[in-house]
N, CA, C and O atoms as a MOPAC input file, in Angstrom:
PM7 MOZYME 1SCF
protein

 N     41.78200 1   -72.10400 1   -57.10000 1
 C     42.69200 1   -72.88000 1   -56.73100 1
 C     42.01400 1   -74.61800 1   -56.45600 1
 O     40.96000 1   -74.73000 1   -55.83100 1
 N     42.43200 1   -75.33500 1   -56.76200 1
 C     42.07600 1   -76.22700 1   -56.52300 1
 C     41.76100 1   -77.11200 1   -55.45100 1
 O     42.28000 1   -76.86800 1   -54.36100 1
 N     40.87400 1   -78.26500 1   -55.58100 1
 C     39.78700 1   -78.37900 1   -54.45800 1
 C     40.87300 1   -78.87300 1   -53.61600 1
 O     41.98100 1   -78.89200 1   -54.15200 1
 N     40.79600 1   -79.23100 1   -52.54600 1
 C     41.18300 1   -80.46200 1   -51.91900 1
 C     41.26700 1   -82.10000 1   -51.49300 1
 O     40.47600 1   -82.71600 1   -50.77900 1
 N     41.72800 1   -82.29000 1   -51.74800 1
 C     41.81200 1   -84.14800 1   -51.32700 1
 C     40.51000 1   -84.53100 1   -50.75200 1
 O     40.12000 1   -85.66100 1   -51.04400 1
 N     39.51100 1   -83.56500 1   -49.73600 1
 C     38.61700 1   -84.17100 1   -48.92700 1
 C     37.83100 1   -83.17700 1   -48.83100 1
 O     38.45900 1   -82.13700 1   -48.63300 1
 N     36.74400 1   -83.04800 1   -48.88400 1
 C     35.83600 1   -81.73000 1   -49.62200 1
 C     36.21400 1   -81.35600 1   -47.77400 1
 O     37.00000 1   -80.41200 1   -47.69000 1
 N     35.84900 1   -81.84900 1   -46.59600 1
 C     35.65300 1   -81.14400 1   -45.69700 1
 C     36.97500 1   -80.07500 1   -45.16100 1
 O     36.96000 1   -79.49400 1   -44.07600 1
 N     38.18900 1   -79.96300 1   -46.27000 1
 C     39.08600 1   -78.94700 1   -46.48800 1
 C     39.22000 1   -78.28500 1   -46.82700 1
 O     40.12200 1   -77.51100 1   -46.50600 1
 N     38.55600 1   -78.15100 1   -47.56200 1
 C     38.52400 1   -76.88600 1   -48.52800 1
 C     38.57700 1   -75.62900 1   -48.09900 1
 O     39.17800 1   -74.89200 1   -48.88100 1
 N     38.10000 1   -75.03100 1   -46.97900 1
 C     37.44100 1   -73.74800 1   -46.39800 1
 C     39.11800 1   -73.65900 1   -45.65200 1
 O     39.61400 1   -72.61300 1   -45.23500 1
 N     39.80100 1   -75.04100 1   -45.62200 1
 C     41.25100 1   -75.15700 1   -44.47700 1
 C     41.86300 1   -74.24600 1   -46.15300 1
 O     42.02000 1   -73.05000 1   -46.39400 1
 N     42.00100 1   -75.09800 1   -46.73900 1
 C     42.72600 1   -75.26700 1   -48.39800 1
 C     42.98400 1   -73.52900 1   -48.84700 1
 O     44.04800 1   -72.96800 1   -49.10700 1
 N     41.55900 1   -72.95800 1   -48.81800 1
 C     41.13200 1   -71.66300 1   -49.26200 1
 C     41.94000 1   -70.34700 1   -48.11700 1
 O     42.47600 1   -69.26900 1   -48.37500 1
 N     41.73600 1   -70.95100 1   -47.05500 1
 C     42.27000 1   -69.70500 1   -46.43600 1
 C     43.86500 1   -69.83100 1   -46.57000 1
 O     44.48800 1   -68.91000 1   -47.09600 1
 N     44.53900 1   -71.00300 1   -46.08200 1
 C     45.58900 1   -71.35400 1   -46.35500 1
 C     46.64500 1   -70.90100 1   -47.16000 1
 O     47.74600 1   -70.46000 1   -46.83000 1
 N     46.02100 1   -71.11700 1   -48.54100 1
 C     46.43700 1   -70.66000 1   -49.95400 1
 C     46.31600 1   -69.42400 1   -49.60000 1
 O     47.41800 1   -69.29200 1   -49.06800 1
 N     45.87100 1   -68.53100 1   -49.50300 1
 C     45.39000 1   -67.62800 1   -48.94900 1
 C     46.42500 1   -66.23900 1   -48.65800 1
 O     46.75400 1   -65.22500 1   -49.27300 1
 N     46.67800 1   -66.81600 1   -47.45300 1
 C     47.44100 1   -66.54200 1   -46.46100 1
 C     49.07900 1   -66.66600 1   -47.45300 1
 O     49.86800 1   -65.74500 1   -47.66800 1
 N     49.17400 1   -67.93700 1   -47.84800 1
 C     50.16700 1   -68.24400 1   -48.27600 1
 C     51.38400 1   -67.31200 1   -49.33300 1
 O     52.57400 1   -67.03000 1   -49.47200 1
 N     49.41400 1   -67.05600 1   -50.12700 1
 C     50.33800 1   -65.78200 1   -51.38700 1
 C     50.37000 1   -64.73200 1   -51.03100 1
 O     51.28300 1   -64.00800 1   -51.43000 1
 N     49.61900 1   -64.35400 1   -50.35100 1
 C     50.11000 1   -62.72900 1   -49.81200 1
 C     51.51500 1   -62.68400 1   -49.00300 1
 O     52.26100 1   -61.71700 1   -49.15300 1
 N     51.95200 1   -64.06800 1   -47.89200 1
 C     53.08700 1   -63.99800 1   -47.28200 1
 C     54.24900 1   -64.06400 1   -48.51400 1
 O     55.18500 1   -63.27200 1   -48.62100 1
 N     53.90600 1   -65.42100 1   -49.59100 1
 C     55.06900 1   -65.00800 1   -50.70500 1
 C     55.08800 1   -63.83300 1   -51.48700 1
 O     56.24200 1   -63.45300 1   -51.68300 1
 N     53.74400 1   -62.73100 1   -52.28700 1
 C     53.94600 1   -61.53600 1   -52.77400 1
 C     54.18500 1   -60.38400 1   -52.17700 1
 O     54.83200 1   -59.48300 1   -52.71100 1
 N     53.63100 1   -60.31400 1   -50.89800 1
 C     54.10000 1   -58.94800 1   -50.38900 1
 C     55.42500 1   -59.06300 1   -48.98600 1
 O     56.00700 1   -58.10700 1   -48.47300 1
 N     55.62700 1   -60.79500 1   -48.59900 1
 C     57.09800 1   -60.23500 1   -47.90900 1
 C     58.25700 1   -60.98400 1   -48.41400 1
 O     59.41800 1   -60.60700 1   -48.57700 1
 N     57.62100 1   -62.29200 1   -48.66100 1
 C     59.12300 1   -63.13000 1   -49.36200 1
 C     59.86500 1   -62.63400 1   -50.39200 1
 O     60.97900 1   -62.13300 1   -50.24500 1
 N     59.22300 1   -62.76800 1   -51.55400 1
 C     60.14900 1   -61.45600 1   -52.58000 1
 C     59.98500 1   -60.41700 1   -52.23300 1
 O     60.25000 1   -59.54800 1   -53.06300 1
 N     59.43800 1   -59.92600 1   -50.76300 1
 C     61.15500 1   -58.89000 1   -50.87400 1
 C     62.05300 1   -59.14600 1   -49.58600 1
 O     62.52800 1   -58.20500 1   -48.95100 1
 N     62.25200 1   -60.44500 1   -49.24600 1
 C     63.28700 1   -60.41300 1   -48.88100 1
 C     62.92900 1   -61.03200 1   -47.07500 1
 O     63.69100 1   -61.54100 1   -46.25300 1
 N     61.22700 1   -60.64800 1   -46.98800 1
 C     61.10200 1   -61.38100 1   -45.95600 1
 C     61.02900 1   -63.31000 1   -45.55900 1
 O     60.21900 1   -64.13300 1   -45.98400 1
 N     61.55600 1   -63.40000 1   -45.13600 1
 C     61.52100 1   -65.26600 1   -45.48700 1
 C     61.09800 1   -65.69900 1   -43.75900 1
 O     60.94700 1   -66.83000 1   -43.29700 1
 N     60.99700 1   -64.55500 1   -43.15400 1
 C     60.21400 1   -65.87100 1   -41.77400 1
 C     58.69100 1   -65.28300 1   -42.19700 1
 O     58.05800 1   -64.34700 1   -42.68400 1
 N     58.61600 1   -67.33800 1   -41.28300 1
 C     57.73300 1   -67.64300 1   -42.25000 1
 C     56.18700 1   -67.84300 1   -41.77600 1
 O     56.18100 1   -68.55500 1   -40.77100 1
 N     54.87700 1   -67.45300 1   -42.16300 1
 C     53.66600 1   -67.29700 1   -41.64400 1
 C     53.03200 1   -68.15300 1   -41.77700 1
 O     53.44600 1   -69.15700 1   -42.35800 1
 N     51.95200 1   -68.06800 1   -41.34300 1
 C     50.40300 1   -69.18500 1   -41.82400 1
 C     51.09400 1   -70.85700 1   -41.40000 1
 O     50.85900 1   -71.82200 1   -42.12700 1
 N     51.62200 1   -70.92800 1   -40.61800 1
 C     52.16300 1   -72.14700 1   -40.23500 1
 C     51.10800 1   -72.68000 1   -39.36300 1
 O     51.21000 1   -73.88800 1   -39.14900 1
 N     49.93500 1   -71.96600 1   -38.70300 1
 C     48.96700 1   -72.65600 1   -38.09000 1
 C     48.20600 1   -73.00100 1   -39.06400 1
 O     47.83400 1   -74.16600 1   -39.20300 1
 N     47.81300 1   -71.87100 1   -40.01200 1
 C     46.44300 1   -72.48300 1   -41.03800 1
 C     47.14000 1   -73.63000 1   -41.11000 1
 O     46.60500 1   -74.60100 1   -40.57500 1
 N     48.52100 1   -73.83900 1   -41.78800 1
 C     49.02400 1   -75.35600 1   -42.08000 1
 C     48.66700 1   -76.10200 1   -41.33200 1
 O     47.59200 1   -76.69900 1   -41.38600 1
 N     49.64100 1   -76.22300 1   -40.35800 1
 C     49.07400 1   -77.48600 1   -39.46500 1
 C     47.40400 1   -77.81000 1   -39.91200 1
 O     47.08100 1   -78.78400 1   -40.59300 1
 N     46.53300 1   -76.88100 1   -39.42900 1
 C     44.90600 1   -77.40700 1   -39.30000 1
 C     44.57000 1   -77.90300 1   -40.34200 1
 O     43.61000 1   -78.67200 1   -40.29000 1
 N     45.42200 1   -77.58000 1   -42.06400 1
 C     45.22400 1   -78.14200 1   -43.10500 1
 C     45.60800 1   -79.65700 1   -43.05000 1
 O     44.75000 1   -80.53700 1   -43.11400 1
 N     47.36100 1   -79.99200 1   -42.89000 1
 C     47.51400 1   -80.76000 1   -43.31900 1
 C     46.81300 1   -81.34700 1   -42.55700 1
 O     46.00000 1   -82.09000 1   -43.10400 1
 N     46.79400 1   -81.31500 1   -41.44300 1
 C     46.04500 1   -82.18600 1   -40.21400 1
 C     45.00800 1   -82.85900 1   -40.79000 1
 O     45.01600 1   -84.08600 1   -40.88600 1
 N     43.58300 1   -81.76400 1   -41.41700 1
 C     41.91100 1   -82.27800 1   -42.00800 1
 C     42.83800 1   -83.09900 1   -43.66400 1
 O     42.03500 1   -83.85600 1   -44.20900 1
 N     43.57900 1   -83.07700 1   -44.07300 1
 C     44.07900 1   -83.63700 1   -45.61600 1
 C     44.93100 1   -84.88700 1   -44.58900 1
 O     43.98700 1   -85.45100 1   -44.03600 1
 N     45.74500 1   -85.30800 1   -44.27700 1
 C     45.77100 1   -86.75700 1   -43.51900 1
 C     44.61000 1   -87.48100 1   -43.35600 1
 O     44.48000 1   -88.56400 1   -43.92700 1
 N     43.17400 1   -86.71400 1   -42.17400 1
 C     41.96500 1   -87.71600 1   -41.58200 1
 C     41.42800 1   -87.85700 1   -43.29300 1
 O     40.84800 1   -88.92000 1   -43.51200 1
 N     41.50500 1   -87.29500 1   -44.01400 1
 C     40.76900 1   -87.65900 1   -44.99800 1
 C     41.63100 1   -88.79300 1   -45.84900 1
 O     41.24800 1   -89.92500 1   -46.14400 1
 N     42.90900 1   -88.16600 1   -46.16200 1
 C     43.64000 1   -89.92900 1   -46.57900 1
 C     43.48800 1   -90.97900 1   -45.92800 1
 O     43.24000 1   -92.11000 1   -46.34600 1
 N     43.69000 1   -90.48500 1   -44.51800 1
 C     42.95700 1   -92.18200 1   -43.69900 1
 C     41.83500 1   -92.08200 1   -44.18000 1
 O     41.78700 1   -93.25500 1   -44.55100 1
 N     41.19100 1   -91.80900 1   -44.39200 1
 C     39.22900 1   -91.83400 1   -44.50900 1
 C     38.70100 1   -92.59700 1   -46.02800 1
 O     37.83000 1   -93.44000 1   -46.24300 1
 N     39.60700 1   -91.91900 1   -46.88300 1
 C     40.28500 1   -93.37700 1   -48.01800 1
 C     40.46500 1   -94.15100 1   -48.19500 1
 O     40.22700 1   -94.80700 1   -49.20800 1
 N     41.22200 1   -94.53900 1   -46.80300 1
 C     42.43600 1   -95.48200 1   -47.31100 1
 C     43.66200 1   -95.26500 1   -47.93800 1
 O     44.50900 1   -96.15300 1   -48.02600 1
 N     43.79000 1   -94.28500 1   -48.32200 1
 C     45.19000 1   -93.61600 1   -49.26300 1
 C     46.85900 1   -94.48600 1   -48.56900 1
 O     47.80800 1   -95.18000 1   -48.93200 1
 N     46.16200 1   -93.67500 1   -47.15600 1
 C     47.53200 1   -94.22500 1   -46.05000 1
 C     48.20100 1   -95.50800 1   -46.33700 1
 O     49.42300 1   -95.64800 1   -46.29100 1
 N     47.20400 1   -96.61300 1   -46.68900 1
 C     47.77200 1   -98.05600 1   -47.55800 1
 C     48.34900 1   -97.43500 1   -48.40300 1
 O     49.54900 1   -97.56800 1   -48.16300 1
 N     48.20800 1   -96.82500 1   -49.26500 1
 C     48.28900 1   -96.63300 1   -50.81600 1
 C     50.12900 1   -96.50400 1   -50.38500 1
 O     51.01500 1   -97.31100 1   -50.66500 1
 N     50.21200 1   -95.51400 1   -49.81400 1
 C     51.26800 1   -94.32400 1   -49.54900 1
 C     52.20100 1   -95.31700 1   -49.17300 1
 O     53.19400 1   -95.37400 1   -49.89800 1
 N     52.13000 1   -96.32700 1   -47.97900 1
 C     52.74200 1   -97.28300 1   -47.23200 1
 C     53.30500 1   -97.74000 1   -47.71200 1
 O     54.52600 1   -97.69500 1   -47.56000 1
 N     52.47700 1   -98.68700 1   -48.87000 1
 C     52.56900 1   -99.59200 1   -49.57200 1
 C     54.11500 1   -98.56000 1   -50.62700 1
 O     55.16300 1   -98.69700 1   -49.99600 1
 N     54.22000 1   -98.11700 1   -51.29800 1
 C     54.38800 1   -97.14400 1   -52.53800 1
 C     55.50100 1   -96.52600 1   -51.65300 1
 O     55.65900 1   -95.37600 1   -52.06200 1
 N     56.24800 1   -96.75100 1   -50.73500 1
 C     57.10600 1   -95.95100 1   -49.76600 1
 C     58.37100 1   -97.50900 1   -49.70300 1
 O     59.54600 1   -97.56100 1   -50.06700 1
 N     57.70600 1   -98.30900 1   -49.24600 1
 C     58.13900 1   -99.59500 1   -49.68100 1
 C     58.93900 1   -99.85100 1   -50.74200 1
 O     60.05400 1  -100.35400 1   -50.60600 1
 N     58.40300 1   -99.50700 1   -51.94100 1
 C     58.88700 1  -100.10000 1   -53.31800 1
 C     59.59000 1   -99.18500 1   -53.74000 1
 O     60.46900 1   -99.49900 1   -54.54200 1
 N     59.45100 1   -97.79500 1   -53.36100 1
 C     60.56400 1   -97.12500 1   -53.79000 1
 C     60.47600 1   -95.35700 1   -53.02700 1
 O     59.98000 1   -94.28700 1   -53.38000 1
 N     61.60300 1   -96.06100 1   -51.32700 1
 C     61.83200 1   -94.90600 1   -50.82800 1
 C     61.77500 1   -93.73600 1   -51.28700 1
 O     62.20100 1   -93.54300 1   -52.42600 1
 N     61.15000 1   -92.48500 1   -50.39900 1
 C     61.99500 1   -91.56100 1   -50.56700 1
 C     62.55600 1   -90.80300 1   -50.21200 1
 O     62.01000 1   -89.73000 1   -49.95800 1
 N     63.73900 1   -90.95900 1   -50.04400 1
 C     64.78300 1   -90.65400 1   -49.24800 1
 C     65.99500 1   -89.25500 1   -50.32400 1
 O     66.55800 1   -89.19400 1   -51.41700 1
 N     65.78200 1   -88.27100 1   -48.89900 1
 C     67.32900 1   -87.37500 1   -49.87800 1
 C     68.45900 1   -87.81800 1   -50.41000 1
 O     69.04500 1   -87.23100 1   -51.32000 1
 N     68.86800 1   -88.95800 1   -49.84000 1
 C     70.31800 1   -89.83600 1   -50.81700 1
 C     69.67300 1   -90.09300 1   -51.88000 1
 O     70.25500 1   -89.71500 1   -52.89700 1
 N     68.06700 1   -90.90800 1   -52.13300 1
 C     67.93400 1   -91.23800 1   -53.00600 1
 C     67.86900 1   -90.16200 1   -54.34800 1
 O     68.16600 1   -90.47100 1   -55.50200 1
 N     67.46400 1   -89.00300 1   -53.94200 1
 C     67.14900 1   -88.70700 1   -54.66700 1
 C     68.20900 1   -87.35300 1   -55.44800 1
 O     68.02300 1   -86.59400 1   -56.40000 1
 N     69.16700 1   -87.52700 1   -54.62600 1
 C     70.27400 1   -86.97200 1   -55.05000 1
 C     71.14700 1   -87.68200 1   -55.87300 1
 O     71.68900 1   -86.94600 1   -56.69800 1
 N     71.46600 1   -88.82300 1   -55.93800 1
 C     71.33700 1   -89.80100 1   -56.28500 1
 C     71.37100 1   -90.56700 1   -57.77300 1
 O     72.09700 1   -91.32600 1   -58.41500 1
 N     70.14200 1   -89.88400 1   -57.88300 1
 C     69.48100 1   -90.35700 1   -59.23900 1
 C     69.46700 1   -89.07500 1   -60.40900 1
 O     69.06000 1   -87.91500 1   -60.46600 1
 N     70.23700 1   -90.13800 1   -61.36600 1
 C     71.09300 1   -89.15500 1   -62.45500 1
 C     72.29900 1   -89.86100 1   -62.20400 1
 O     72.96800 1   -89.88400 1   -63.23700 1
 N     72.68100 1   -90.26400 1   -61.55800 1
 C     74.44200 1   -90.04300 1   -61.18500 1
 C     74.92700 1   -90.79900 1   -62.26200 1
 O     75.95400 1   -90.56000 1   -62.89800 1
 N     73.64200 1   -92.31000 1   -62.54900 1
 C     74.63900 1   -93.54000 1   -62.90100 1
 C     75.11000 1   -93.46900 1   -64.35800 1
 O     75.87600 1   -94.32500 1   -64.80200 1

């Protein structure tokens, strides 16, 4: 598995990846679509967002979204021109 954006998040990423892969292969592919690993995902996401802020990537993301907003209607209309 790849490293996380913040080294402090690597262990959480590993735990989440293991949980997700187990759920996907043992349950989801067999028809059980009830979500699992949600708490681990929340903890990992929070860690990643903190790392993004520490590296000041959050400001770049805000600017990028202003230049090219990511919306469902925008992505649905791509390629229809």
